[in-house]
Structure formats: C-alpha cells, structure tokens
C-alpha positions, 0 to 999 in steps of 0.5 A, a space after each residue: 480508555 476505561 471510563 472514557 465518554 466515547 467508549 461508553 457511547 459505543 458500549 451503549 450503542 444506538 439505532 442507525 438507518 442502514 442504506 442499501 438502495 433507494 427502497 432498502 433502508 432499515 433500522 439496525 441497533 449497533 453497539 460495541 461488544 465487551 471485547 472493545 474490538 467488535 461492533 455488533 448488530 442483531 443481524 450477523 451480516 452487520 457484525 464487524 471487527 474494528 481491525 477490519 475498518 480502513 476508513 470512516 467518512 462523515 457525510 454522503 461520501 460513498 457511492 451508495 449514499 450519494 446515489 440513494 439519499 437526498 442532499 438534506 441528510 448530508 450531515 447525518 450520513 456516515 460510511 464505514 469502509 473495510 480493508 477487505 472486499 466487504 461492501 461499505 456500511 452506509 448509515 444515517 444517524 438521527 442527528 448531525 451531532 450523533 453522526 459526528 459522535 459515532 465517527 469520532 468515537 470509532 476513530 478514537 477507539 481504532 487509534 487506541 487499539 493500534 497503540 495497544 501492545 500485541 499482548 492485548 490480543 493474547 489476553 483476548 484469546 484467554 477470555 475466549 477460551 474461558 468458556 464458563 467465564 469464571 476467570 479460571 482456565 481448566 486443562 481443556 480450556 488451556 488447550 483451546 486457548 493454545 489453538 486460538 493463538 495458532 499453536 498446536 502442542 502435544 498433550 504431554 507438553 500441554 500437561 507439563 506446562 499446565 502442571 508447572 503453573 498449577 501451583 495450587 494443584 486445583 486443576 485450574 489456573 487462576 490469577 498469578 498462575 495464569 500470569 506465570 503461564 502467559 510468561 512461559 508462553 511469551 518468553 523469547 529466548 532469542 531476546 534473552 541471548 541478545 540482551 544478556 550480551 549487553 546487559 552488563 550493569 547489574 542485569 540491566 542495560 546502561 546507556 553505555 551498554 545500549 550505545 554499544 549495542 546500537 553501534 556494534 549490532 545495529 550499525 547506527 551512529 549513536 550517542 548517550 543522548 540517543 540512549 537516554 531518549 530510548 530509555 525515557 520512551 521505552 522503559 515501562 518500569 518507572 523505578 528502572 527508568 529513574 536509574 537510567 537503565 533499560 530492562 529486558 521488557 524495555 529492550 523488547 519494546 524498543 526493538 518493536 518501535 517503528 524507528 527500530 524496524 527493518 525499514 530505514 525511518 529516514 526513507 518513510 517521509 519524502 527524502 528524494 529530490 522532487 525537483 527533477 523532470 516528471 519522467 525521471 520518476 517511477 510513478 505508481 499507476 493503475 489499469 482500468 482503475 474503475 473496476 472492483 473485480 474482473 474485466 468482463 462482468 464485475 462492478 465498476 465503482 467510484 470506490 475503486 478510484 478512492 482505494 487506488 488513490 489512498 494507496 498512493 496511486 498517481 496515474 488512474 485510467 478512465 474508459 469513457 463511453 457515450 451515456 444516456 442524457 448526454 452524460 458520459 459513462 465509464 465502464 469496460 467497453 463491450 463487456 458486462 461490467 457496470 457503468 458509473 457516470 464520468 462526472 462522479 468519477 472526477 468528483 471522487 478523484 478530486 476529493 481523494 487525489 491528495 489525501 495520501 500524496 501531494 504530488 500530481 495525478 495523471 488522468 489517463 483517458 481512454 476516449 470512446 465518446 462522440 465529440 458532443 459528449 467529449 465536450 461534456 467531459 471537458 466541461 466536467 473536468 474544468 468545473 470540478 477540478 478547477 485551477 488544479 487542472 493543468 490546461 497550459 504549460 507552466 512558465 512562459 513559452 513553449 516548454 522543452 522538458 517536463 516540469 517536476 513533481 514539486 512544481 506540479 504539487 496538487 495538480 492534475 494532468 490529462 493524458 489523451 489524444 490531441 488534435 495538433 502538436 503543442 508547438 503548433 498551438 504556440 505558433 498559432 498564438 504568435 500568428 494570431 498576434 499578427 493577423 487574426 484572420 490568418 490564425 483562423 485559416 491556420 486552425 481550419 487547415 489543422 482541422 482538415 488534416 485531422 479530418 483525413 485521419 478520422 480523429 474525432 476529437 473535441 477541441 475543448 478536450 484536445 486543448 487540455 492535453 499538455 504534457 501527456 499526448 498519446 501517440 502510436 509507437 513506431 520504433 525508438 529511432 522514429 520517436 527520437 527523430 519525430 516525437 516531442 518530449 510530451 508525446 508518449 506511447 502505451 505498450 501492451 505488456 508483451 510488447 514492452 517485455 520484449 523491448 525490455 529484454 531485447 533492446 533494454 538500453 534503447 528503451 532506457 534512453 527512450 524513457 530518459 526523454 519521454 514517458 512510457 505507459 505499460 498495461 496488462 494484456 487483454 487476455 487477463 480477464 480475471 484482472 491478474 497482473 504481470 511482474 512490473 520489475 523488468 519494466 522498471 529496469 528498462 526505465 518505464 515510468 507508468 507501469 499500470 497494474 490492476 490495483 483491485 487484485 491481491 497478488 505478488 505483483 501488487 505486493 512488489 508494487 507496494 514495496 517499490 512505493 513504500 518509501 519517499 512518503 508513499 508519494 507515488 513517485 520514486 526517483 530513478 537512479 542517476 544512470 537511468 537519467 543520463 542521455 549517454 547511459 550505457 546501462 543495460 540490466 541484461 548484460 550488466 557491463 561495468 558502470 556506476 550501477 555495479 555496486 556488488 553487495 553481499 547480503 546476509 540474512 538470518 531468519 530467527 523467529 516469527 510472532 503471532 502469525 495469522 491462521 489461513 482459515 478460521 477453523 479452530 483445529 487449523 494451525 499453520 506450518 510456517 516457512 519463510 521465503 526470502 526473495 530478491 527482485 531486481 535485474 536478472 543477475 540479482 533475482 533469487 529465492 531461498 527458503 527455510 524449513 517448515 515449522 510444524 503446528 506453530 504460528 504463535 512463536 516459531 523459531 528457525 535460526 537459519 542463515 542465507 547469503 545473496 549476491 546483489 549487483 545493482 542494489 538501486 533497482 533491487 527489492 527484498 521480499 519476505 514471504 510467509 507460507 503455510 507448508 502443505 506437502 500434498 498441495 500448494 502452500 498457502 499465503 500467510 503474510 509478506 513484506 517487501 521493501 527497496 534494498 537501499 532502505 534496509 536497516 542492518 542488525 537485529 530487526 523486526 519485520 512488520 507483516 502485511 496480509 494479502 490485501 496489503 494491510 498491516 497485521 497488527 500483532 504479527 511480525 518476523 524477527 531477523 538479523 541483516 548484514 550488508 557487506 561490500 563484496 570483494 
C-alpha cells in the first residue's frame, strides 16, 4: 500500500471527537504509527492495534452513540469495535466525508494486513529490537529480538548464530547478514523433508510431482490442471513459474492456503440440505444474551446481541420487565445488572440478525411484563421487524410440522407463552366464517379458562407465537400424547443432562417431533457454561450457552457451528431424524451410527505461538492436547511433551491414535497450553472442528485465541490419517 492515498490519510491523522457520555465529549488527535499496525493518540488509553479491531460501523450504530448524540450528526459518526472486552471507541468526525474516509481507509488497511504473510510480523519484531534505529542488530539486540518472537535460547547458541551470520566480523548484523539470520531462524526442516520426497525435477516440483503429492499424501483427487492452478497462484518466483514448476517457498505458501488447511473447504459454505423441518437441526443458541459479563451485577447491552448474532447465534434470549414511561426493559430480574430498552434490543437484532447468516432467528421471550407493557412489546416487534416477523403459519391451513430453515430465510420466530393452542385459533376462524357471534363467545370462553390458570398474557403478544410455544415438561409420554409439534419445553441443564444419561433414546425420539431448549443452571452466577455435547447427543436443538464467556464449552460450540456457512444450523444425522430410531449414545447398539474409524494424528510443529503475558522475559513452554468430543465411547485426550522456552517454532513429531465409533457426532480439538510444573497450565490457543470435516495428509491448523478470534500468524502443522477400523 506504499504511496496509497488511504494509507497517507491515516499516517497524517486528524482530530476526532471521542464520545463517552452526554457531557463527556473530547477532541483527540488520532494517527497511524509508522508500523502501519497501531493507531496512536496522545492519551495512552486510546492506543490500539488494528489486529484487535473486530468491526467498523459508520453512523450512530453503537449503543453509546445512539444514547449520547443527536440524530443530525448521524453521518459524521462512526464506531470502532474490538475483539476483546475493550469498550467500543465512539467517534464524531468534522464532516460526513471525513467519517467515511476514516472508515474506508481503516477497512482497507485491515484487509491488506490480513493478506500479508506471517513474515511481516517477524520484520516488525526486528524493527522493535533495533533500539537505536541504525538498521543494524547488535548481539544484545539479537537476543532481545528472539525474546520478542517468543523464543529463548541459551547464550552459547545465540552467540553461535550471531557469529555464523556476522560475515563482516563487525559485531553487528546488517543488510544481507540480517536476511541470512532470518533464513536460519525461519527454516523449517519438516517442510524440507516433505518437499524433498516429491521435488524430483532438478530440485523443484513439477506438476506431475505435485499431483503425486496431492493424491498420495493429501488423499485428494487431483489433475494436472489442478497442479497448474496451484503453481500459478502460489509460486512467488516468476522465473520458476514460467517453467511451470513449484519451489519450496511456493510449496509452503500452498500449504498455508485456506483451501489446503485442515478444514474441508467444501464445508465452509452451506453444504447441507436446508429443506428439512426446523427441529431437525442443531441451532446455535445464547442464554441471557443481553449480558456482557456476570449474571448479578454486570452490564446489559445491545452490543451483546450484536456480538452473538455476528458469531452466527440463531436463538437469542430477552428477559422482559416493566419499565418507566410504559417502555419495557431487558435485564436479569431481581439483580443489579443494568437495563436496556426492549425496543433498542429489537432494533439491534433487526439490524444485525442476518449479517452472518440468512437463516431464521428465534427470539426467546422470558416475559415478566404486565399485560399493558406486553402490548407495547408486541407493537415494537410488529413495527420494527415488519414482514420479517412470522405471525401466521406458512402455507394454508393448520400446519402439521415445522417449516424448514430455507423457507424461513430472513425471518424471525417468537418463542413464548400462548393463550391457546394454534389449532384453536384455526377452529375459531372456521367458526367465525359461519357465525361471528359464536366466534366471540368461543374466545370469551378461551379467556375465562386462561384466567383460572392466572396466565396474564396480552392477546397481541400471544398471537405472535406460532412455531415455538413454551409449555411445561411433564414427561416424554405426556408430551407424545398431549402436545402439538410446536409446543416446546425448556430444561435446566441438570434435568436435561439426567434425561440425556438415563433416557437418551426417549429424548432423541422426543426431539424428532419437537424442539427442546436447554439453559445453564441458576447457580452459574459467573456466567460459566456447561458441556453442550451430551445434549446434542440426545438430539436437543437449542442448547443455550453464555456467549460472553470465554471457555472450553464455547470453543466446542464454535467448532460445532464452524461449518455449513457458519449459518448457525447444522443438520442432525439421519438416525436422529428417524421416528423409529434405536440410537442410544450411551449403550451404542449396532446401527447406521456405528462407523468405527481409527484416527492417526502426528503433531509435527507449531509456528509463532503468542505469549500468555506481555513481559519481555516471558516465553511459553508449549504442549499440545488432542481432544475428541462426542458420544461417551469416543471421548478421549492425549498430549505431547512440553517444549521448553520456544513459542516461535517448537517441534514435537509425536504420534497419537484414537478410536472413533460415531464420527457424525464427534469433534476434534487441538488445545495449546503453556506448561507449568508448579501450577495449572495456561491457555495459549485452540482450534475445534467437526470430525466429518477433517482433511487428511499434511495440514496446517489455524489457531484461535480465548475470545474465539483467529491468531493471524500462529499455526500448528500436523499429519492426519483416517482409516476404517477392522
């Protein structure tokens, strides 16, 4: 981007009005630093890295800007959202053109940095280590540089490396000497070995050599046309490319290509049948979505809904209570959590519901409002969501089954209580056609019955509940005999887990007909989560988790919904959609679900692992845990030995073997920890994906941090082999 006008604009910078409240609005000068990665202001709190930016929003799109600014400044406003828990940066430019320039320039630079290779990170560290900026590295600066890149070597080895590169014997590394030092440091012996096996054409890979590698090692169907495409897109040396050959550098670039990673590229987009009934899918679901932190005193925010929806969540929860001025509010009742307006939450949901996924969003209402404010809730949903809100069944007549996610694209469904059965309203319409007075009498009966039950529910809100009517659970037999397909129950995690363990097959059959929602125990006041896998194994669709909490359970949830276009919907296996199924994840009797596989995993190496803290002297001692989640018979974990003081390029070459009996329900997780012999290991990075989405052969594994965001430079290099067990 050198010489680019957007880059020059950011390097020059300018004044922006920072907004924190109605009364706190202060001018700050923001500019891009020379590293082209950091936005700087004179106030240290305002300094941030572009790597930490999750989104840029033009206009009054944040909760703060909507609350603390007037409508007439709409075009001058923009917000910077961050990946971690850092608060949004809400800003006002001097003109609409300037606001657009900031947003467009920042987006352009962020996209450019994502496409840079991991090498730029190393050169940035070199620049940092060069304290006196003389473009030379002294022996002490070389040691400082190695700490910056997360590698600790003893003095003798550092001295040996330095002397090997200091050809001029000047006591400094400069120019080509730094390049030589860099080459020694980034050399990957494992790539040399693999490349050497197949580079049989004067030291290079020919298209024929590449096809042989793809078919033999990667277990891919490949043609010479495929090989030529790879050479054309991955070979960096034009002279080598002209000869239709692939160099070692080109081979490494190919192995880092998104299409060559561990996740099957065919599964990145929507690849499953989306025409099945809604309850035949696992649905990405959030609990108490409005909360940013804990369940007792933390903040509620529309931003929490935005974050969940952008992560692909398709079922969000709204705890609704009476507010002042006849405006319902959302908060965790009887606690000190802050409140947000119901209408603001609905506006945010409408704005962001279909940014990540086109498939339907379920609004799960926890309704504690008076009838009067319930009417206001219904008015807000009707006016804000408009025709996207499902208020009548799809098609003609009384439905007998759920519509599909495909049929419900771009639609909102309301989950909540209803005054009567859906069938009753259809019967009432038929009665009305014959006799209007009899219809009135019918409804008056209907409401008297509900009065006895003390169900205080506004008819306007009740009528919006079509496919997700909340009812109490009184056992599987009662549900089978007395409940309609659209009547669904919510289960506390303890009750649900007990059913999944003791009556798994009955639970699976129940979920073939109906929807089930699971939610965390009330004792989880810290917003901790539970393991969703046993509930998915029992066919439960809406397994709601606290999306704001970084934990293993959310990592697994992210892994489950990583595929199928991150649509938030994953089709259940056929044997979990068959009403006569005998499948039981606990006992594992014989059936279509038993597809015994042997998984061979070789952990070869890792690259550029992050530090767990920012102290210069802090170097990680990484170990890798390979974990299988799934039915109880498949659950397993194995780990490598720790590598001391090397987060930059640790090497293991350790082999593991796993037996997997029900691959359809299994997930594979790679967890990297910083080993500590005196206390618990610390989380470094992880990656989780569905077992059936694995690619075989030599694969790089992208890594996510604890927030679930991709670490741009870090990776794991492995070999995967999957065989049918005898």
